[in-house]
N, C-alpha and C positions, 0 to 999 in steps of 0.2 A: 704251448699251453701255460708253461711256467711264467713266461713273460706277461701273458694276459692276466694271470692270477695276481702278479705283482702290481700290474697297472690298476686293476679294480680295487685291490687292497689299499693302494696309495690314495686313490680317490676317496674311499670310504673313511680313511683315517684323517683326512683333511676337513671333514665336516661339510660335505657338499650341500648345495641348495636342494630344495625339495624336489624340483623337477629333475636335476642331475642325479639325485639319489635314486629316484624311480628308474631312470634309464640304466644306471649301473646294475641295479638288482634284476632288472628285466634281462640284461645281457648275461648276467651270471646264471639265470635260470635257463637260458638257451644252451649254456654249456653243461647243463645237467647238475648244477650245484644247488639243488632245491633245499637241502638241509641248511646250507649257509644263508640262502635267501630267507628262509623262515626265521632264522636267528636275527638277521639284520632288519627284516620287516617288523618284528616285534619291538626292536629298539626304536625304529623310526616312528612307529605308531604311538609310542609313549610321548613323542614330541609332537607328532601330527595326527592326533586321534581321528580327525574327520577326513582324512585323505582316502577317498573311495578307491583310487587306483592302487594304493598300497595294500588295502584290504583285499581287493580282487586278486592281486598278485600273490598275496599270502594264501588265499583260498586255493589258487591253482597249485602252489607249491605243496600245500597239505595233501592235495589229491595225488601229486606225483609220488609222495612217500607213503601213500596209503592211509592217511589220517582223514577218513571220510567225515567223521563226526565234527572234527575241528573245521574242515572246509565248509560244511553246511552252516555252522554257527557264524563263520565270517561272512558267508553269502547272505545270511539273514540280516546281518547288520548293514551290509551294502544295500540290500533292497529297502530297508527302513530309511536309510539316508536318502536314497533316490526318491522315495515317496514324499519325503519332506521338501525336496527341491522342486517338485512339479507344481506346487500350489500357485506359483505365478502364472501358469497357463490359464487358470480359471479367471484371474483378474484380467489377463490379457484378452480373454474372450469378451468380457464386459466392455472393454475399451473398443474392440472391433465392432461390437453391436451398436454402440453409441455413434460410431462413425459409418454405420450402414455397410460394413464389410462382412457380409454374412458368411461367405465361403471361408474366410480366414478365421472367423469366430468358431465355425464348426470344427475346423482342424485343431484349433487350440483346445476346445472342449474334449475332443477325442483323445488328444495326448494326455490331458489331465485324467480322464476317466480310465485310461489304460492302467493307471496306478491307483486310482480311487474309484473302483466300479460301483461302490455302494453309496456314493454321494447322490442322494435323491434330488437335491437342488440343482446340481449340474446335469443330471439326467433329464429332469423336466425342462431345463433351459435348452439343452441340445434338441430335444424333441420339438419345442416351440420354434426354434430358429430353423430347423430342417423343414418343418411343415410350411413355414412362411416362405422359405426359399423355393420350395417345390411349387407353391401356388403362383410364384412370380415367374419362374423359368418355364413351366410347362406351356402356358398360353403363348409365350414368345417363341418357343420351338415350333408350336403348331402353326403360327403365322409364317415362319420362315420356311417351312417344308410343306407346301401344298401337295395334295394327293396327285400323283402322276396319272394322267389319262392317256391311253393309247390313241394316237391320232388315226382318224379314219381316212382311208385312201379312196379317192374318187376315181371311178372308171373313166378312162380317156375315151372321148367319142371317136368314131371312125375318121380316117384321114379325109374323106370327102366332106363330112360335116365340119371338120376343123377348117377346111379351106373356105367353105361357104360362110362360116360365122366370123371369119377374120375381117375386121373393119378395114375400110380403105385408109391407107396411110396418108396423112396430110403433110404437104411440103412445108417445112419450117420457114418462117419469115424472119427477116432481120429485126423487125420491130417488136417481136415477141420477147418478153423479158421473163427471166425466172422469178418466181415469187420471192418476195423479200423474206429473208431468214429471220425468224423471231426467236429471241433468246428464251428458253423455257423458264417459266417462273418457278423459283424454288420456294416451296412453302416453308415458313419458319419452323424450326423444331419446337415441339411442345415444351412448355415450361418444365423446369427440373422437377417440380412437384408431381407432374403427371408422368414423367419418364420413370421415376423411381418411387415405388410404393414403400412407404415408411415401414420400418421394422416395428414389431409390436412393442409397446411400452412395457418394460420389465418391472416387476415388483418382487424383489427378494430381500431377505434380511441382509445379505452381503452387500447389495447395492445401497441399501439404506445406510449401512455403516460407512460405506465409502463417502457418501454425502456428509455424514456426521463428522468424519475425520477431516473433511475440507471446510468445516465450520458452517455447513448448510443444514442447520438443525430443522428448519421448517420443511425442507425438501425430504429429509429423513423421516419426519413424522408423517408426511403425506404418503411415502412409500410403505411405511409400516401399516398405515390405515388400509391401503390397498391389499397388502399381504393378508390382513385379517379378514377382509371381505371375501378373499378366495379361500382362506383357511381359518375359519373362526375358532377352531380348537387349538390353535398354535399358542400355547401358554407362554412360551419363551418370548415370542414377538409381542404378546400383550403386555408382559412385564416390562420389556424394553420400551414400548410405546409410552407406558405410564411414566417411566423414568425421564424420557425426553420431554414429555408435556410438563412434568414438574420442573425441569430445568428451565423451560421457557417461562413458566410462571414466576420463577425467581429473578428473571432478567429485569433490568430497569427499563422504563418506557423509552429512555434515550437510546438504549441498545437496539430495541425493536424498531424504532423510527430509523436509525442509521442503517439497519439491515434492509428495510423497505426502500430507503432512498437508493441504496446500492443496487438493489434489484431493478428499480425503475430506471436508473441511469443506464444499466446494461441493456434494457429493452429499447430505450431511446437510441442508443448507439447502433443496435442491431437494425432498427427501423431505418436509420439513415443509410447504413451500408446496403441494405436491400434496395433502397431507392436509387442509389448510385449504380448498383448492378443492373437494374432494369433499364436505366438510361444508357449504360454502356452497350447492352444488348440491342436496344433500339437503334443506336448510332451505327453499330456494326452491321445491322441488317438493312440499313438505309442505302 
């Protein structure tokens, strides 16, 4: 034990890295040295105040020595830090929805709501995505699993009737040929638009701000207008919409024309790519 103590003490005295420091303190706690771990954790947190692992280890060590109040305070800080770190799950859900990845969007929203259960925007979004996913999957499952019907057994006729009804066997001739095999005709799959029902177009302040941060002010205005159609009493969205409209009014005609040209150019490129895709599909099915 003395040799182990000297080894950990030497590591701590040399100013180890953040990950090494956590490992050393964790091993010291396993040896029952919780009081020393508390002292070293407090020193380390003065340098790394946002290290959740060190705070968790500090809370465990407080519990070991019976300081329940201090342990609770540290765990409250850990919970607050974790809640701040889960906000990317919400943005991730928006990305999945735009990519038509409903199941992954649902998982991301549930992770976010586990730490922010009162976020009404995220709750409404999760409900809409789940309802849409349910409407798409249930008909598909019904088509794949038809109702099973018990086959009816026919009663075999008596042996005498079977012999009377048996047709006379014809002697095969050499000139009789088997019917020519015909390759079954495969029907082309329906277009991608018919195979996948589009996810509902979302209109939330968060999505509007995402477009605004990308420089798509007109798209942000359109989304805020849709938000206010659904929630006319949303004063915050109304104020933000007025600010965006005012910023558009201040733009020069040259800026507006440039934005329109960029949007038109994107539409033309998309149209050309869609035409290529159709020709590739036709040549592969030929």
